[in-house]
C-alpha positions as CSV (number, residue, x, y, z in Angstrom):
1,M,1.0,4.0,-5.8
2,T,2.5,2.0,-2.9
3,L,6.2,1.8,-1.8
4,N,7.9,0.3,1.2
5,V,10.6,3.0,2.0
6,W,12.9,0.6,4.0
7,N,13.1,3.2,6.8
8,S,16.6,4.7,7.1
9,R,18.7,1.7,6.1
10,G,21.3,1.9,3.4
11,N,22.2,5.2,1.9
12,A,19.1,6.9,3.2
13,A,19.8,10.4,1.8
14,A,20.5,9.2,-1.7
15,R,17.5,6.9,-1.6
16,A,15.3,9.7,-0.4
17,A,16.5,12.0,-3.3
18,L,15.8,9.2,-5.8
19,I,12.3,8.5,-4.4
20,N,11.5,12.3,-4.4
21,A,12.6,12.6,-8.0
22,E,10.6,9.7,-9.2
23,L,7.5,10.9,-7.3
24,R,7.8,14.2,-9.2
25,R,8.1,12.4,-12.5
26,L,5.2,9.9,-11.8
27,A,2.9,12.5,-10.2
28,P,0.7,10.0,-8.4
29,D,-2.5,11.2,-6.8
30,L,-2.6,8.7,-3.9
31,V,0.5,7.2,-2.3
32,A,0.8,4.6,0.5
33,F,4.2,4.4,2.2
34,Q,5.4,1.7,4.5
35,E,8.4,1.5,6.9
36,I,8.8,5.3,6.7
37,L,10.1,7.4,9.6
38,P,8.3,10.6,10.5
39,D,11.1,12.9,9.3
40,Q,11.4,11.1,6.0
41,L,7.9,12.0,4.8
42,P,8.5,15.7,4.2
43,R,11.6,15.0,2.2
44,L,10.0,12.4,0.0
45,V,7.0,14.6,-0.9
46,E,8.9,18.0,-1.1
47,G,7.9,19.8,-4.4
48,T,5.4,17.1,-5.4
49,G,2.3,18.9,-4.4
50,L,1.2,16.0,-2.2
51,H,-0.3,16.3,1.2
52,G,1.2,13.8,3.7
53,T,0.2,12.2,7.0
54,H,2.4,9.9,9.0
55,Q,0.9,7.5,11.5
56,S,2.8,9.3,14.3
57,Q,0.7,12.3,13.7
58,T,-2.5,10.4,14.4
59,A,-1.8,7.6,16.9
60,A,-2.4,8.0,20.6
61,T,0.7,5.9,21.4
62,A,3.8,4.8,19.4
63,P,4.0,1.1,18.7
64,P,7.2,-0.7,19.7
65,Y,10.1,-0.4,17.3
66,A,8.5,2.4,15.3
67,D,11.5,4.6,16.0
68,R,13.7,2.0,14.2
69,Y,11.4,0.5,11.5
70,G,9.1,3.4,10.9
71,G,5.4,3.3,10.2
72,T,2.7,3.9,7.6
73,A,2.1,7.1,5.8
74,I,-0.1,8.4,3.1
75,A,0.3,11.3,0.6
76,T,-2.6,12.6,-1.6
77,R,-2.9,15.1,-4.3
78,W,-5.9,16.8,-2.5
79,P,-6.1,17.4,1.2
80,H,-7.4,14.4,3.0
81,R,-8.9,13.7,6.4
82,V,-8.0,10.6,8.4
83,A,-11.1,8.6,9.1
84,E,-9.5,6.0,11.3
85,V,-6.2,4.6,12.5
86,L,-6.2,0.8,13.0
87,D,-3.7,-0.9,15.2
88,Q,-3.2,-4.4,13.8
89,R,-1.2,-5.7,16.7
90,G,-2.5,-8.4,19.0
91,T,-1.4,-11.3,21.1
92,D,-0.5,-13.1,17.9
93,A,1.3,-10.0,16.4
94,P,2.7,-7.9,19.2
95,D,5.8,-6.7,17.3
96,V,4.2,-5.1,14.2
97,P,4.9,-1.4,14.5
98,W,3.0,-0.4,11.4
99,L,-0.5,1.0,11.8
100,T,-3.2,1.1,9.1
101,L,-4.4,4.5,7.9
102,A,-7.9,5.1,6.4
103,A,-8.4,8.5,4.8
104,L,-11.2,10.2,2.9
105,V,-9.9,12.0,-0.1
106,P,-12.1,14.4,-2.2
107,L,-11.8,13.8,-5.9
108,P,-12.5,16.9,-8.0
109,G,-15.9,16.9,-9.6
110,L,-16.8,13.6,-7.9
111,D,-17.0,12.6,-4.2
112,E,-14.7,11.4,-1.5
113,V,-12.9,8.1,-2.0
114,L,-11.8,5.9,0.9
115,F,-8.0,5.3,0.7
116,I,-6.7,2.5,3.0
117,A,-3.0,2.0,3.6
118,P,-2.2,-1.2,5.5
119,T,1.0,-3.1,6.4
120,L,0.5,-6.7,7.4
121,S,2.6,-9.0,9.6
122,F,5.9,-9.8,7.9
123,R,6.9,-13.2,9.3
124,L,6.7,-16.2,6.9
125,E,4.8,-18.2,9.5
126,A,2.3,-15.3,10.3
127,E,-0.5,-16.1,7.9
128,A,-2.9,-16.6,10.7
129,Q,-2.1,-13.1,11.8
130,R,-2.5,-11.8,8.3
131,E,-5.9,-13.5,8.0
132,R,-7.1,-11.7,11.1
133,Q,-5.7,-8.5,9.8
134,A,-7.4,-8.9,6.4
135,L,-10.8,-9.5,8.1
136,A,-10.2,-6.2,10.1
137,L,-9.4,-4.4,6.8
138,S,-12.7,-5.5,5.3
139,D,-14.5,-4.3,8.5
140,L,-12.6,-1.0,8.2
141,D,-13.7,-0.6,4.6
142,A,-17.3,-1.2,5.6
143,R,-17.2,1.4,8.4
144,H,-16.1,4.2,6.1
145,R,-17.0,3.1,2.6
146,T,-18.1,5.8,0.1
147,A,-20.0,5.6,-3.2
148,L,-16.7,5.6,-5.0
149,P,-14.8,2.3,-5.0
150,T,-12.4,2.0,-2.0
151,I,-8.7,2.0,-3.0
152,M,-6.3,0.0,-0.8
153,A,-2.6,0.0,-1.3
154,G,0.3,-1.3,0.8
155,D,2.7,-4.0,1.7
156,F,0.7,-7.1,2.6
157,N,3.7,-9.4,3.1
158,A,1.8,-12.2,1.4
159,D,1.9,-13.6,-2.1
160,P,-1.3,-13.9,-4.3
161,D,-1.9,-17.5,-3.2
162,S,-1.9,-16.7,0.5
163,A,-5.2,-17.0,2.3
164,C,-5.4,-13.3,3.2
165,I,-5.0,-12.2,-0.4
166,R,-7.3,-14.9,-1.7
167,Y,-9.9,-13.6,0.8
168,L,-9.5,-10.0,-0.1
169,T,-9.8,-10.8,-3.8
170,G,-12.9,-13.0,-3.4
171,R,-11.3,-16.4,-4.0
172,Q,-11.9,-17.9,-0.6
173,S,-13.7,-17.2,2.6
174,L,-12.3,-16.7,6.1
175,S,-14.2,-17.4,9.3
176,G,-17.4,-17.8,7.3
177,R,-17.0,-14.4,5.7
178,S,-16.2,-13.2,2.2
179,T,-15.4,-10.0,0.4
180,H,-14.0,-8.9,-3.0
181,F,-11.5,-6.3,-4.3
182,H,-9.8,-6.3,-7.7
183,D,-6.1,-6.9,-7.7
184,A,-4.8,-4.2,-10.0
185,W,-1.8,-6.2,-11.0
186,Q,-3.9,-9.2,-11.9
187,V,-6.2,-6.9,-14.0
188,A,-3.5,-4.9,-15.9
189,G,0.0,-6.0,-14.9
190,S,2.4,-7.8,-17.1
191,G,4.6,-10.7,-15.9
192,P,5.0,-12.0,-12.3
193,G,5.2,-8.5,-10.8
194,H,7.6,-9.5,-8.0
195,T,8.2,-6.7,-5.6
196,W,10.4,-8.3,-3.0
197,T,13.1,-10.3,-4.8
198,S,16.7,-11.4,-4.5
199,D,17.3,-9.7,-7.8
200,N,17.3,-6.4,-5.8
201,P,20.6,-6.3,-3.8
202,R,18.9,-4.1,-1.2
203,A,16.6,-7.0,-0.3
204,A,19.4,-9.6,-0.2
205,E,20.3,-9.1,3.5
206,D,16.7,-9.5,4.8
207,I,16.0,-12.4,2.4
208,E,19.0,-14.2,3.8
209,L,17.9,-13.4,7.4
210,L,14.2,-14.3,7.0
211,V,14.1,-16.9,4.1
212,R,17.5,-18.4,3.7
213,Q,16.8,-19.8,0.3
214,P,18.4,-18.7,-3.0
215,G,16.4,-17.0,-5.8
216,H,13.6,-15.9,-3.6
217,R,11.0,-13.8,-5.5
218,R,7.5,-12.8,-4.4
219,R,4.7,-10.3,-5.2
220,I,3.7,-8.9,-1.8
221,D,2.9,-5.3,-2.5
222,Y,-0.6,-4.5,-3.9
223,V,-3.1,-1.9,-5.2
224,L,-6.6,-3.3,-4.6
225,V,-9.8,-1.7,-5.9
226,G,-13.3,-2.0,-4.5
227,S,-15.8,-4.3,-6.1
228,P,-19.0,-3.4,-7.9
229,H,-20.8,-5.6,-5.4
230,A,-19.9,-3.0,-2.8
231,H,-20.1,0.1,-5.0
232,R,-23.1,-0.5,-7.3
233,H,-23.2,3.0,-8.7
234,A,-19.6,3.7,-9.4
235,C,-16.5,2.1,-10.8
236,A,-12.7,2.3,-10.8
237,R,-11.4,0.7,-14.0
238,V,-7.7,-0.4,-13.8
239,R,-6.1,0.9,-17.1
240,S,-2.5,-0.1,-16.3
241,T,-0.3,-1.4,-13.5
242,L,3.4,-1.1,-13.5
243,L,6.4,-1.6,-11.2
244,A,8.2,1.4,-10.0
245,F,11.7,1.9,-8.4
246,D,12.6,-1.5,-9.9
247,E,15.9,-0.3,-11.4
248,P,19.0,1.4,-9.8
249,V,19.7,5.0,-10.7
250,D,23.5,5.8,-10.7
251,G,24.0,2.7,-8.7
252,V,21.4,3.6,-6.1
253,W,18.4,1.3,-5.4
254,A,15.4,3.2,-3.9
255,S,14.4,0.5,-1.5
256,D,14.4,-3.2,-0.8
257,H,10.9,-3.3,-2.3
258,Y,9.8,-2.3,-5.7
259,G,6.8,0.0,-5.8
260,V,3.5,-0.6,-7.7
261,V,1.7,2.1,-9.7
262,A,-1.8,1.7,-11.0
263,D,-3.7,4.1,-13.3
264,L,-7.4,4.1,-12.5
265,E,-10.4,5.7,-14.1
266,V,-12.8,6.5,-11.3
267,G,-16.4,7.7,-11.7
268,L,-20.0,7.5,-10.8
269,L,-22.0,5.5,-13.3
270,G,-24.2,7.6,-15.5
271,E,-22.5,10.8,-14.4
272,G,-20.5,11.6,-17.5
273,P,-16.9,10.9,-18.2
274,L,-14.7,9.2,-15.7
275,T,-11.8,10.9,-13.9
276,S,-8.4,9.4,-14.3
277,E,-6.4,9.0,-11.1
278,R,-2.9,7.6,-10.6
279,G,-2.4,5.8,-7.3
């Protein structure tokens, strides 16, 4: 599962209670959070049985604006270990306060799975930055890849036709390189799957600020699953993909983004029945 928490804006306490209740109901095994403040993480995962790590617990330095816009966090059903923290800032993206977390998560009866939680540059004109960041994500995967297919979930700030997403899903090359992940929504989602849309009143303010066009709707939040080309002896079959937090509860919207939940069956080929994971 992935969800942009929208830091502490709006009615943060009511939104946190809603997110926590829905996490208890959905019971995901792997969760990627974006724009989450360090003190929000314990409240969101309280009583869920999830083990959480915020980027502030792992980073040597705090990126600029992290105290206002939050950072990246992960939560997993089983205790994980952080393999690497990737700072995706650069001269072309100096104001991105969100780090990428890569964690190894042991799946019962199987092996460790690499879980990567990125947040890419948000500006509409920042596709060149996102291309560089996508290349770095594929390098990150290669450094820590396990036998089980890598699972990557987060806010990519790019629609499916963007170069960075086309690269990650094997539909185009970047800098003479190519890779391939399955887009869980493309495999098993229904409808356009918009996750940042003017239909959500919580998104309206930022859409007006950043886009300034009516009826703006995009799918920019993803669950991506490693390819058989990189994981020849394992698979992660996408059984269903749904939106989450896409309706208000008692008038409260959880975030300015909708979340994405994918049900995966993960296993080693020839090793008996697959294990069902929700992430």
